[in-house]
C-alpha positions as CSV (number, residue, x, y, z in Angstrom):
1,M,-76.8,26.1,67.6
2,A,-74.0,27.5,69.1
3,A,-72.2,24.2,68.5
4,L,-72.7,23.9,64.9
5,F,-72.3,27.6,64.1
6,L,-68.9,26.9,66.3
7,K,-68.4,24.1,63.7
8,K,-68.8,26.6,60.9
9,L,-67.0,28.9,62.0
10,T,-63.9,26.7,62.5
11,L,-64.2,25.0,58.6
12,Q,-64.4,28.6,56.8
13,T,-61.2,29.6,59.2
14,V,-59.1,26.4,58.1
15,K,-60.3,27.1,54.4
16,T,-59.1,30.5,54.8
17,E,-55.7,30.2,55.4
18,N,-55.4,27.0,53.0
19,Y,-56.2,30.1,50.6
20,Y,-53.7,32.4,51.2
21,I,-51.2,29.4,52.2
22,R,-51.9,28.3,48.1
23,R,-51.4,31.7,46.9
24,Y,-48.6,33.0,49.0
25,L,-46.7,29.4,47.8
26,G,-47.5,29.0,43.8
27,K,-46.3,33.2,43.8
28,Y,-42.7,32.1,44.4
29,S,-42.9,28.6,42.7
30,L,-44.3,30.9,39.2
31,Q,-41.3,33.5,39.7
32,G,-39.0,30.7,39.8
33,P,-34.9,31.6,41.0
34,A,-34.1,35.1,40.5
35,P,-32.2,35.6,37.7
36,T,-28.2,36.5,37.8
37,Q,-27.4,40.1,37.4
38,P,-24.2,40.2,34.5
39,A,-21.0,40.4,36.0
40,P,-20.0,44.4,35.8
41,R,-17.8,45.1,32.5
42,P,-15.1,47.1,33.8
43,S,-14.4,50.9,32.8
44,C,-11.1,50.8,31.2
45,L,-9.1,47.5,29.0
46,I,-5.7,47.3,30.0
47,H,-3.5,46.9,27.1
48,A,-1.6,43.3,27.0
49,K,1.1,44.1,25.2
50,A,2.3,46.1,28.2
51,F,2.6,42.9,30.1
52,S,4.2,40.3,27.4
53,T,7.5,39.9,27.7
54,E,7.9,38.3,24.3
55,D,6.5,40.8,22.6
56,T,9.2,42.9,24.3
57,Q,12.2,40.8,23.4
58,D,11.2,40.6,19.9
59,E,11.5,44.5,20.3
60,R,15.2,44.3,21.3
61,T,15.8,41.7,18.9
62,K,14.4,43.9,15.5
63,K,16.4,47.0,17.3
64,K,19.1,45.5,17.8
65,K,19.2,44.2,14.4
66,N,18.2,47.3,13.1
67,E,21.5,49.3,14.6
68,T,23.9,46.7,13.1
69,A,22.6,46.8,9.3
70,F,24.0,49.5,7.0
71,S,21.3,52.2,7.1
72,S,21.6,55.8,7.6
73,V,20.5,57.5,10.2
74,G,19.1,60.3,9.3
75,R,19.4,63.7,11.6
76,K,19.4,61.5,14.7
77,I,22.2,62.2,15.7
78,N,23.5,61.5,19.5
79,E,26.8,62.9,19.4
80,R,27.3,66.7,19.5
81,I,30.7,66.2,17.7
82,I,31.3,63.5,15.6
83,H,34.2,62.6,13.1
84,V,33.4,63.0,9.4
85,L,34.6,61.8,5.8
86,D,32.5,63.1,2.9
87,E,30.9,60.7,0.4
88,Q,34.4,60.6,-1.6
89,G,36.3,59.2,1.9
90,N,37.9,62.6,2.6
91,D,39.0,63.4,6.2
92,L,36.6,66.4,7.0
93,G,37.8,66.1,11.0
94,H,35.9,66.7,13.4
95,M,31.9,68.7,12.9
96,H,29.0,69.9,15.6
97,R,26.3,68.0,14.6
98,A,24.5,71.0,13.5
99,N,27.1,71.8,11.1
100,V,26.2,68.0,10.0
101,I,22.6,68.1,9.2
102,R,23.2,71.6,7.2
103,L,25.9,70.0,5.0
104,M,23.8,67.0,4.5
105,A,20.4,68.9,3.3
106,E,22.9,71.2,1.1
107,R,24.5,68.3,-1.1
108,D,21.7,65.7,-0.2
109,L,23.3,63.4,1.4
110,R,23.0,60.9,3.9
111,L,24.9,60.0,6.9
112,V,26.1,56.0,7.8
113,K,27.9,55.5,10.8
114,R,31.1,54.2,10.0
115,D,32.7,53.4,13.4
116,P,30.8,53.5,16.9
117,H,33.8,52.7,19.3
118,A,36.0,55.6,17.7
119,Q,36.4,58.6,20.2
120,P,34.3,60.7,18.8
121,P,32.5,58.1,16.7
122,Q,33.3,58.3,12.8
123,Y,30.4,59.0,10.3
124,Q,30.3,59.0,6.5
125,L,28.4,61.2,4.5
126,L,27.0,59.5,1.0
127,T,24.6,59.3,-1.7
128,G,21.4,57.3,-1.8
129,A,23.1,55.1,-4.5
130,Q,26.4,54.5,-2.7
131,I,24.2,53.2,0.6
132,H,22.1,51.0,-1.9
133,Q,25.7,49.5,-3.1
134,E,27.6,48.8,-0.3
135,R,23.9,46.6,1.1
136,L,24.0,44.3,-2.0
137,Q,27.8,43.4,-1.5
138,L,27.3,42.6,2.5
139,R,24.4,40.9,0.9
140,E,27.0,39.7,-1.7
141,A,29.7,38.7,1.3
142,E,27.4,37.1,3.8
143,R,26.3,35.0,1.0
144,A,30.2,33.9,0.3
145,A,30.8,33.8,3.9
146,P,30.9,29.6,5.1
147,K,28.9,28.7,7.6
148,P,29.7,28.2,11.2
149,G,30.5,24.6,12.0
150,P,33.0,21.8,11.5
151,T,35.6,22.7,8.1
152,Q,34.6,20.1,5.0
153,T,36.4,18.0,3.3
154,K,36.7,18.2,-0.5
155,E,37.8,15.2,-2.7
156,L,39.6,15.4,-6.1
157,T,40.9,12.0,-8.2
158,F,42.9,12.7,-11.3
159,S,45.5,10.3,-12.7
160,S,49.2,11.1,-13.3
161,N,48.8,11.4,-17.3
162,I,46.8,14.3,-16.8
163,G,47.2,16.5,-20.0
164,Q,48.0,20.1,-18.6
165,H,44.3,22.0,-19.7
166,D,43.2,19.6,-17.3
167,L,45.6,19.7,-14.4
168,D,44.6,24.0,-14.9
169,T,41.2,23.1,-14.5
170,K,41.8,21.1,-11.3
171,S,43.8,23.4,-10.1
172,K,40.9,26.3,-10.9
173,Q,38.6,23.9,-8.7
174,I,40.7,23.6,-6.6
175,Q,41.4,27.3,-5.5
176,Q,37.8,28.2,-5.7
177,W,37.2,25.2,-2.8
178,I,40.3,26.5,-1.0
179,E,38.3,30.3,-1.2
180,K,35.6,29.4,0.2
181,K,37.5,27.7,3.5
182,Y,37.3,23.8,2.9
183,K,39.6,21.2,2.9
184,V,40.8,19.3,-0.5
185,Q,41.9,16.0,-0.5
186,I,44.0,15.4,-3.4
187,T,45.1,12.0,-4.6
188,V,47.3,11.6,-7.9
189,K,46.9,7.8,-9.2
190,K,49.5,6.0,-11.5
191,A,48.9,5.7,-14.9
192,K,48.3,2.0,-16.0
193,S,50.1,2.2,-19.0
194,A,53.3,3.5,-17.5
195,D,55.8,2.5,-15.1
196,E,56.7,5.8,-13.3
197,P,58.4,6.6,-9.4
198,E,56.6,7.5,-6.5
199,K,58.2,11.0,-7.3
200,K,56.5,12.0,-10.3
201,M,53.2,12.3,-8.4
202,E,54.1,14.0,-5.6
203,E,56.1,16.4,-7.8
204,M,51.6,17.1,-9.3
205,C,51.0,17.3,-5.8
206,N,53.6,20.3,-5.2
207,R,52.9,21.9,-8.7
208,I,49.3,22.3,-7.7
209,V,50.2,24.1,-4.3
210,Q,52.6,26.9,-6.3
211,T,50.1,27.4,-8.6
212,M,48.0,28.9,-5.3
213,S,50.7,31.2,-3.9
214,G,49.9,32.8,-0.7
215,I,46.0,31.4,0.0
216,A,46.7,27.4,0.4
217,T,49.5,25.3,2.2
218,F,49.6,21.2,2.8
219,S,47.8,20.1,5.9
220,S,49.4,16.9,5.2
221,R,52.2,15.8,3.2
222,P,52.1,13.5,0.0
223,Q,52.1,10.0,0.9
224,P,51.7,6.8,-1.2
225,I,49.1,5.0,-0.6
226,R,47.6,1.7,-2.1
227,G,51.3,0.3,-2.3
228,G,52.4,2.7,-4.0
229,K,49.9,3.2,-6.9
230,A,48.8,6.4,-6.2
231,V,49.5,9.5,-3.7
232,M,47.4,11.0,-1.4
233,C,47.7,14.8,0.2
234,V,45.1,17.3,1.9
235,L,45.2,21.3,1.4
236,R,44.4,23.5,3.6
237,P,43.7,27.6,3.3
238,L,46.1,29.7,5.2
239,S,45.2,31.3,8.0
240,K,45.2,35.1,8.4
241,K,47.6,35.2,10.5
242,E,49.9,33.0,8.4
243,E,49.3,35.0,5.4
244,T,49.9,38.2,7.1
245,A,53.3,36.1,7.4
246,W,53.5,35.1,3.9
247,R,53.2,39.3,2.6
248,A,55.3,40.2,4.9
249,A,58.3,38.6,4.8
250,P,61.3,40.1,2.6
251,G,62.7,38.1,-1.2
252,T,59.2,35.4,-1.0
253,P,58.6,34.1,-4.4
254,R,54.9,35.2,-5.4
255,G,55.9,31.4,-7.1
256,D,56.3,30.1,-3.8
257,T,53.6,29.1,-1.4
258,L,56.0,28.8,2.0
259,N,56.6,25.4,0.9
260,R,60.4,26.4,-0.3
261,G,62.3,22.7,-1.8
262,D,60.8,19.0,-2.4
263,G,61.5,18.5,1.2
264,K,65.0,17.1,0.1
265,D,66.4,19.7,2.6
266,G,64.9,18.7,5.8
267,A,61.8,21.2,6.2
268,S,58.6,19.5,6.2
269,G,57.1,22.1,4.2
270,V,53.8,22.0,6.0
271,L,52.8,25.0,7.8
272,P,51.8,25.0,11.9
273,Q,47.8,23.6,11.3
């Protein structure tokens, strides 16, 4: 009897242990892994622009462009004493910035910077219409200015028996190219129906240069080409130094281009390049 009782007690104990083991393990298998907690959000956001070198560079470029542009400075005058010109160009002398601001308000004028490197800096009072007109002139000058790079050469060819009207038209075209700082290569061909010397073709080149007094000269003098059947020369615009020297030269005829004579007096007639 006692042995049977012990056997039943042992089986009951094993069943009870298995029950609790299954219950314990089943609880965690149903729940699964603990969910991950979301990352905490920062309490404040940092603006990325403060650390962006690209944006800073753009702002510097924009600021530099605005400084060089022709515009009114408004009432922000950094200097205490400035040199002032009125809207007619009259010199008002040195003025305190407070007096300048008062004058702007009284006469409804704007203030623009003329010479920031002068001592004191030079400003001018202008109307809104005057500022607008000067901006238009600056834009036109920028468009007309030649682009940086090697000097381009234009070419023009015509016959020696060309009429005077057509020659004048060609000369005007050459002058327009010279004013745009181009070199111009001119080729004068001998007329087929005439037996004329090379001197006539050279004289035509000289006459063209004489019509451009003070703006052009020979880069290369007329030279025979194609076995004497044509003459070629190259014109170039005068440099700033040459223009100044031409204007200051006493007794220089207005019809001359610093190429006096036809080369027979020993002078080359070519300004230094």
